[in-house]
MARFIFI-564358 format. One record per residue: chain; x, y, z of N, C-alpha, C, O in turn; residue number from 0. Coordinates in nm, 2 decimals, padded with zeros to 4 digits. Layout:
// residues N
 chaine   n.xx   n.yy   n.zz  ca.xx  ca.yy  ca.zz   c.xx   c.yy   c.zz   o.xx   o.yy   o.zz num
      A      X      Y      Z      X      Y      Z      X      Y      Z      X      Y      Z NUM
...
***
This chain:
// residues 110
 chaine   n.xx   n.yy   n.zz  ca.xx  ca.yy  ca.zz   c.xx   c.yy   c.zz   o.xx   o.yy   o.zz num
      A  00.09 -00.12  00.00  00.00  00.00  00.00  00.09  00.12  00.00  00.18  00.13  00.08   0
      A  00.06  00.22 -00.09  00.15  00.34 -00.09  00.14  00.41  00.04  00.04  00.41  00.11   1
      A  00.25  00.48  00.07  00.26  00.56  00.19  00.15  00.66  00.20  00.12  00.73  00.10   2
      A  00.08  00.68  00.31 -00.02  00.78  00.33 -00.16  00.74  00.28 -00.25  00.82  00.29   3
      A -00.17  00.62  00.23 -00.30  00.57  00.18 -00.36  00.48  00.28 -00.30  00.38  00.32   4
      A -00.48  00.50  00.33 -00.54  00.42  00.43 -00.60  00.30  00.36 -00.62  00.29  00.24   5
      A -00.64  00.20  00.44 -00.70  00.08  00.40 -00.83  00.10  00.32 -00.85  00.04  00.22   6
      A -00.91  00.20  00.36 -01.03  00.23  00.30 -01.01  00.28  00.16 -01.09  00.24  00.07   7
      A -00.91  00.37  00.14 -00.89  00.42  00.01 -00.84  00.31 -00.09 -00.88  00.31 -00.21   8
      A -00.76  00.22 -00.04 -00.72  00.11 -00.12 -00.83  00.02 -00.17 -00.85 -00.02 -00.28   9
      A -00.92 -00.02 -00.07 -01.03 -00.11 -00.11 -01.13 -00.03 -00.20 -01.19 -00.09 -00.28  10
      A -01.15  00.10 -00.17 -01.24  00.17 -00.26 -01.18  00.18 -00.40 -01.26  00.17 -00.50  11
      A -01.05  00.20 -00.42 -00.99  00.20 -00.55 -01.01  00.06 -00.62 -01.04  00.06 -00.74  12
      A -00.99 -00.05 -00.54 -01.01 -00.18 -00.60 -01.16 -00.20 -00.64 -01.18 -00.25 -00.75  13
      A -01.25 -00.16 -00.56 -01.39 -00.17 -00.59 -01.43 -00.10 -00.71 -01.51 -00.14 -00.79  14
      A -01.37  00.02 -00.73 -01.41  00.11 -00.84 -01.32  00.10 -00.96 -01.33  00.17 -01.06  15
      A -01.23  00.00 -00.96 -01.13 -00.01 -01.07 -01.19 -00.03 -01.20 -01.15  00.04 -01.30  16
      A -01.30 -00.11 -01.21 -01.37 -00.12 -01.34 -01.43  00.01 -01.39 -01.42  00.04 -01.51  17
      A -01.48  00.08 -01.30 -01.55  00.21 -01.34 -01.44  00.31 -01.39 -01.47  00.39 -01.48  18
      A -01.32  00.31 -01.33 -01.22  00.41 -01.36 -01.14  00.37 -01.48 -01.07  00.46 -01.54  19
      A -01.14  00.25 -01.53 -01.06  00.21 -01.65 -01.12  00.29 -01.77 -01.24  00.28 -01.80  20
      A -01.03  00.36 -01.84 -01.08  00.44 -01.95 -01.14  00.36 -02.07 -01.23  00.41 -02.14  21
      A -01.09  00.24 -02.09 -01.14  00.16 -02.20 -01.24  00.05 -02.15 -01.28 -00.04 -02.23  22
      A -01.28  00.05 -02.02 -01.38 -00.04 -01.97 -01.51 -00.02 -02.04 -01.54  00.09 -02.09  23
      A -01.60 -00.12 -02.04 -01.73 -00.09 -02.09 -01.79  00.03 -02.03 -01.78  00.05 -01.91  24
      A -01.86  00.11 -02.11 -01.92  00.23 -02.06 -02.04  00.21 -01.96 -02.07  00.29 -01.87  25
      A -02.10  00.09 -01.98 -02.21  00.05 -01.89 -02.17 -00.07 -01.82 -02.09 -00.15 -01.86  26
      A -02.23 -00.10 -01.70 -02.20 -00.22 -01.62 -02.27 -00.34 -01.68 -02.29 -00.35 -01.80  27
      A -02.32 -00.42 -01.58 -02.39 -00.54 -01.62 -02.51 -00.52 -01.71 -02.55 -00.61 -01.78  28
      A -02.57 -00.40 -01.70 -02.69 -00.37 -01.77 -02.66 -00.37 -01.92 -02.75 -00.38 -02.01  29
      A -02.53 -00.36 -01.96 -02.50 -00.36 -02.10 -02.54 -00.49 -02.17 -02.59 -00.48 -02.29  30
      A -02.53 -00.60 -02.11 -02.57 -00.73 -02.17 -02.72 -00.73 -02.19 -02.78 -00.78 -02.29  31
      A -02.80 -00.68 -02.09 -02.94 -00.67 -02.10 -02.98 -00.58 -02.22 -03.07 -00.62 -02.30  32
      A -02.91 -00.47 -02.24 -02.94 -00.38 -02.35 -02.91 -00.45 -02.49 -02.99 -00.44 -02.58  33
      A -02.80 -00.53 -02.49 -02.77 -00.60 -02.61 -02.88 -00.71 -02.64 -02.92 -00.72 -02.76  34
      A -02.92 -00.78 -02.54 -03.02 -00.88 -02.56 -03.15 -00.82 -02.61 -03.22 -00.87 -02.70  35
      A -03.19 -00.70 -02.55 -03.31 -00.64 -02.60 -03.30 -00.59 -02.74 -03.39 -00.60 -02.82  36
      A -03.18 -00.54 -02.78 -03.15 -00.50 -02.92 -03.17 -00.62 -03.02 -03.23 -00.60 -03.12  37
      A -03.12 -00.73 -02.98 -03.13 -00.85 -03.06 -03.28 -00.89 -03.08 -03.32 -00.92 -03.19  38
      A -03.35 -00.88 -02.97 -03.50 -00.91 -02.98 -03.57 -00.81 -03.07 -03.66 -00.85 -03.15  39
      A -03.54 -00.69 -03.06 -03.60 -00.58 -03.14 -03.57 -00.61 -03.29 -03.66 -00.61 -03.37  40
      A -03.45 -00.64 -03.32 -03.41 -00.67 -03.46 -03.49 -00.80 -03.51 -03.54 -00.80 -03.63  41
      A -03.50 -00.90 -03.43 -03.57 -01.02 -03.47 -03.72 -00.99 -03.49 -03.79 -01.06 -03.57  42
      A -03.78 -00.90 -03.42 -03.92 -00.87 -03.43 -03.96 -00.77 -03.54 -04.08 -00.75 -03.57  43
      A -03.86 -00.72 -03.61 -03.88 -00.62 -03.71 -03.97 -00.68 -03.82 -04.06 -00.61 -03.88  44
      A -03.94 -00.80 -03.86 -04.01 -00.86 -03.98 -04.16 -00.87 -03.95 -04.24 -00.84 -04.04  45
      A -04.20 -00.90 -03.83 -04.34 -00.92 -03.79 -04.41 -00.79 -03.77 -04.53 -00.77 -03.80  46
      A -04.34 -00.69 -03.72 -04.40 -00.56 -03.68 -04.30 -00.45 -03.69 -04.24 -00.41 -03.58  47
      A -04.27 -00.40 -03.81 -04.16 -00.30 -03.82 -04.19 -00.17 -03.74 -04.09 -00.12 -03.68  48
      A -04.31 -00.12 -03.74 -04.34  00.00 -03.66 -04.31 -00.02 -03.52 -04.25  00.07 -03.45  49
      A -04.35 -00.13 -03.46 -04.33 -00.16 -03.32 -04.18 -00.17 -03.29 -04.13 -00.13 -03.19  50
      A -04.11 -00.24 -03.38 -03.96 -00.25 -03.36 -03.89 -00.12 -03.36 -03.80 -00.10 -03.28  51
      A -03.93 -00.03 -03.45 -03.87  00.10 -03.45 -03.90  00.18 -03.32 -03.82  00.25 -03.27  52
      A -04.02  00.17 -03.28 -04.06  00.23 -03.15 -03.98  00.18 -03.03 -03.94  00.25 -02.95  53
      A -03.97  00.04 -03.03 -03.89 -00.02 -02.92 -03.74  00.02 -02.93 -03.68  00.04 -02.83  54
      A -03.69  00.03 -03.05 -03.55  00.08 -03.07 -03.53  00.22 -03.02 -03.43  00.25 -02.95  55
      A -03.63  00.31 -03.05 -03.62  00.44 -03.00 -03.62  00.44 -02.84 -03.54  00.52 -02.78  56
      A -03.70  00.37 -02.78 -03.71  00.36 -02.64 -03.58  00.30 -02.58 -03.53  00.36 -02.48  57
      A -03.53  00.20 -02.64 -03.40  00.14 -02.59 -03.29  00.24 -02.61 -03.21  00.25 -02.51  58
      A -03.28  00.31 -02.72 -03.17  00.40 -02.73 -03.18  00.51 -02.63 -03.08  00.55 -02.57  59
      A -03.30  00.56 -02.60 -03.32  00.66 -02.50 -03.27  00.61 -02.36 -03.21  00.68 -02.28  60
      A -03.31  00.48 -02.33 -03.27  00.42 -02.20 -03.11  00.41 -02.19 -03.06  00.44 -02.09  61
      A -03.05  00.37 -02.30 -02.90  00.36 -02.30 -02.84  00.50 -02.28 -02.75  00.51 -02.20  62
      A -02.89  00.60 -02.35 -02.84  00.73 -02.33 -02.86  00.78 -02.19 -02.77  00.84 -02.13  63
      A -02.97  00.75 -02.13 -02.99  00.79 -01.99 -02.90  00.71 -01.89 -02.85  00.77 -01.80  64
      A -02.88  00.59 -01.92 -02.79  00.51 -01.84 -02.64  00.56 -01.84 -02.57  00.57 -01.74  65
      A -02.60  00.60 -01.96 -02.47  00.66 -01.98 -02.46  00.80 -01.90 -02.36  00.82 -01.83  66
      A -02.56  00.88 -01.92 -02.57  01.01 -01.85 -02.56  00.98 -01.70 -02.49  01.06 -01.63  67
      A -02.63  00.89 -01.65 -02.63  00.86 -01.50 -02.49  00.81 -01.46 -02.45  00.85 -01.35  68
      A -02.43  00.72 -01.54 -02.30  00.67 -01.50 -02.20  00.79 -01.49 -02.12  00.80 -01.39  69
      A -02.20  00.88 -01.59 -02.10  00.99 -01.58 -02.14  01.09 -01.47 -02.05  01.15 -01.41  70
      A -02.27  01.11 -01.45 -02.31  01.20 -01.34 -02.27  01.15 -01.20 -02.22  01.23 -01.12  71
      A -02.28  01.02 -01.18 -02.24  00.96 -01.05 -02.09  00.97 -01.04 -02.04  01.00 -00.93  72
      A -02.01  00.95 -01.14 -01.87  00.96 -01.13 -01.83  01.11 -01.10 -01.74  01.13 -01.02  73
      A -01.89  01.20 -01.17 -01.87  01.34 -01.14 -01.90  01.38 -01.00 -01.83  01.45 -00.93  74
      A -02.02  01.33 -00.95 -02.06  01.36 -00.81 -01.96  01.31 -00.71 -01.94  01.37 -00.61  75
      A -01.90  01.19 -00.74 -01.80  01.13 -00.65 -01.68  01.22 -00.64 -01.64  01.25 -00.53  76
      A -01.63  01.27 -00.75 -01.52  01.36 -00.75 -01.55  01.49 -00.68 -01.48  01.54 -00.59  77
      A -01.67  01.55 -00.71 -01.71  01.68 -00.65 -01.73  01.66 -00.50 -01.70  01.75 -00.43  78
      A -01.79  01.54 -00.46 -01.81  01.52 -00.32 -01.68  01.52 -00.24 -01.67  01.58 -00.13  79
      A -01.57  01.46 -00.30 -01.44  01.47 -00.24 -01.40  01.61 -00.22 -01.34  01.65 -00.12  80
      A -01.41  01.69 -00.33 -01.37  01.83 -00.32 -01.45  01.91 -00.22 -01.39  01.99 -00.14  81
      A -01.58  01.89 -00.21 -01.66  01.96 -00.12 -01.63  01.93  00.03 -01.65  02.01  00.12  82
      A -01.59  01.80  00.05 -01.55  01.76  00.19 -01.41  01.81  00.22 -01.36  01.78  00.33  83
      A -01.35  01.88  00.13 -01.21  01.92  00.15 -01.10  01.82  00.13 -00.99  01.84  00.16  84
      A -01.14  01.71  00.07 -01.05  01.60  00.05 -00.97  01.63 -00.08 -01.02  01.69 -00.17  85
      A -00.84  01.59 -00.08 -00.76  01.60 -00.19 -00.79  01.49 -00.29 -00.78  01.37 -00.25  86
      A -00.81  01.52 -00.41 -00.83  01.42 -00.51 -00.70  01.40 -00.58 -00.64  01.49 -00.63  87
      A -00.65  01.27 -00.58 -00.52  01.24 -00.63 -00.51  01.28 -00.78 -00.61  01.25 -00.85  88
      A -00.40  01.33 -00.82 -00.38  01.36 -00.96 -00.40  01.24 -01.05 -00.46  01.25 -01.16  89
      A -00.37  01.12 -01.00 -00.39  01.00 -01.08 -00.54  00.97 -01.10 -00.58  00.93 -01.21  90
      A -00.62  00.99 -01.00 -00.76  00.98 -01.01 -00.82  01.07 -01.12 -00.90  01.04 -01.20  91
      A -00.77  01.20 -01.12 -00.81  01.30 -01.21 -00.76  01.26 -01.35 -00.84  01.28 -01.45  92
      A -00.64  01.20 -01.36 -00.59  01.16 -01.49 -00.68  01.05 -01.55 -00.71  01.05 -01.67  93
      A -00.71  00.95 -01.47 -00.80  00.84 -01.51 -00.94  00.89 -01.55 -00.99  00.85 -01.65  94
      A -00.99  00.99 -01.47 -01.12  01.05 -01.51 -01.11  01.11 -01.64 -01.20  01.10 -01.72  95
      A -01.01  01.19 -01.67 -01.00  01.26 -01.80 -00.98  01.16 -01.91 -01.04  01.18 -02.02  96
      A -00.90  01.05 -01.89 -00.89  00.95 -01.99 -01.03  00.88 -02.02 -01.06  00.85 -02.13  97
      A -01.10  00.86 -01.92 -01.24  00.80 -01.93 -01.32  00.89 -02.02 -01.39  00.85 -02.11  98
      A -01.32  01.02 -01.99 -01.40  01.12 -02.07 -01.35  01.12 -02.21 -01.43  01.13 -02.30  99
      A -01.22  01.12 -02.23 -01.16  01.12 -02.36 -01.21  01.00 -02.44 -01.25  01.01 -02.56 100
      A -01.20  00.88 -02.38 -01.24  00.76 -02.44 -01.39  00.76 -02.48 -01.42  00.73 -02.59 101
      A -01.47  00.81 -02.39 -01.61  00.82 -02.42 -01.64  00.92 -02.53 -01.72  00.89 -02.62 102
      A -01.57  01.03 -02.53 -01.59  01.13 -02.63 -01.55  01.08 -02.77 -01.62  01.09 -02.87 103
      A -01.44  01.01 -02.77 -01.39  00.95 -02.90 -01.48  00.84 -02.95 -01.51  00.83 -03.07 104
      A -01.54  00.76 -02.86 -01.63  00.66 -02.90 -01.76  00.72 -02.96 -01.81  00.67 -03.06 105
      A -01.80  00.83 -02.90 -01.92  00.89 -02.95 -01.90  00.95 -03.09 -01.99  00.94 -03.18 106
      A -01.78  01.01 -03.11 -01.76  01.07 -03.24 -01.72  00.97 -03.35 -01.74  01.00 -03.47 107
      A -01.68  00.85 -03.31 -01.64  00.74 -03.41 -01.76  00.65 -03.45 -01.74  00.57 -03.53 108
      A -01.87  00.67 -03.39 -01.99  00.58 -03.42 -02.08  00.64 -03.52 -02.18  00.58 -03.56 109
***
């Protein structure tokens, strides 16, 4: 454990490692549910195209909301540390910026 780092900080970092990885999936376990729903929508298109397009619209809106929530929670965590007067490690900020950069690039490349 690095000097000056308490046991709580280390376990918190380990718990949040997946969230902080810049190339980690943007969504957690719900990502597989979204994929499954997308496959179902595509397979239902032949029988009811209008319903499939409506379901696709709903699903895309839900995915966008889930992404917004994920980033909002991450931002609130950092801001919470600042408001409590805690020092946020430069490494945490670097990883946060990498995550935003990765997300930004993924959005522009799709």
